[in-house]
C-alpha positions in Angstrom: 52.8 122.4 121.7 54.7 126.2 121.9 54.3 128.7 119.2 52.9 130.9 116.8 53.3 133.1 114.1 52.6 136.5 115.6 53.6 139.6 113.5 52.4 143.6 113.0 50.3 145.0 110.6 53.4 145.2 107.9 53.7 141.5 108.5 56.5 142.0 110.5 57.8 139.7 113.9 56.2 141.2 116.3 58.9 141.7 119.2 57.2 141.2 122.6 58.8 142.5 126.0 58.9 139.2 127.3 61.7 136.6 126.3 59.0 133.7 126.5 56.5 135.2 123.5 59.8 135.8 121.9 60.6 132.1 121.4 57.9 130.9 120.4 57.1 133.7 118.7 57.7 131.0 114.9 58.3 134.7 113.1 61.3 135.0 114.7 62.6 131.9 115.5 61.9 130.4 111.9 63.8 133.3 110.5 66.6 133.6 113.0 67.1 129.2 112.5 68.2 130.0 108.5 70.4 132.7 109.7 72.2 131.1 111.1 72.2 127.9 109.9 73.9 130.1 107.2 76.0 131.7 108.8 77.8 129.6 110.2 78.0 127.8 107.2 75.4 125.2 106.5 74.7 126.6 102.4 77.0 127.0 100.0 79.8 124.7 98.9 80.8 123.3 101.3 78.0 121.4 102.8 76.5 120.7 100.0 75.6 117.3 99.8 73.2 119.0 103.2 72.1 121.8 100.8 71.3 119.0 97.3 69.8 116.6 99.8 67.3 120.2 101.3 66.6 120.6 97.8 65.6 117.5 96.7 63.0 116.9 100.5 61.6 120.4 99.3 61.0 120.8 96.4 62.5 124.4 95.7 64.4 125.6 92.9 68.5 126.9 94.1 66.4 130.3 93.2 63.9 129.7 95.5 65.9 129.1 97.9 68.7 131.5 98.1 65.3 133.6 98.6 63.5 132.0 101.2 67.3 132.6 103.1 68.0 135.6 102.0 64.1 136.8 103.6 64.7 135.2 106.6 68.1 137.1 106.9 66.5 139.7 106.4 63.4 139.5 109.2 66.7 138.4 111.7 68.5 141.0 111.1 64.9 143.4 111.7 64.4 141.7 114.8 67.9 141.4 116.8 69.0 144.4 117.8 65.5 145.1 118.9 65.6 142.2 121.5 69.3 142.9 122.3 67.8 146.3 123.0 65.3 144.4 125.6 68.4 142.6 127.3 70.2 145.7 128.4 
């Protein structure tokens, strides 16, 4: 099935020098997916039906969803430069 959740001692995603390890690290990819969904506009007024369905399915309040998105963005912004440096 692949996938795992690899973090450092501070509970931040651990970036590997191997692309496959980073791809299979759910700590990286879950945050990336949420952050990228926000970047392309999946959260907000124009996608109200999607967001409402998501709120209903998850049982999240709007505040909790917003918090989760912000947390994912912080994680992705922490990891993204490290991944970019590996490709240089």
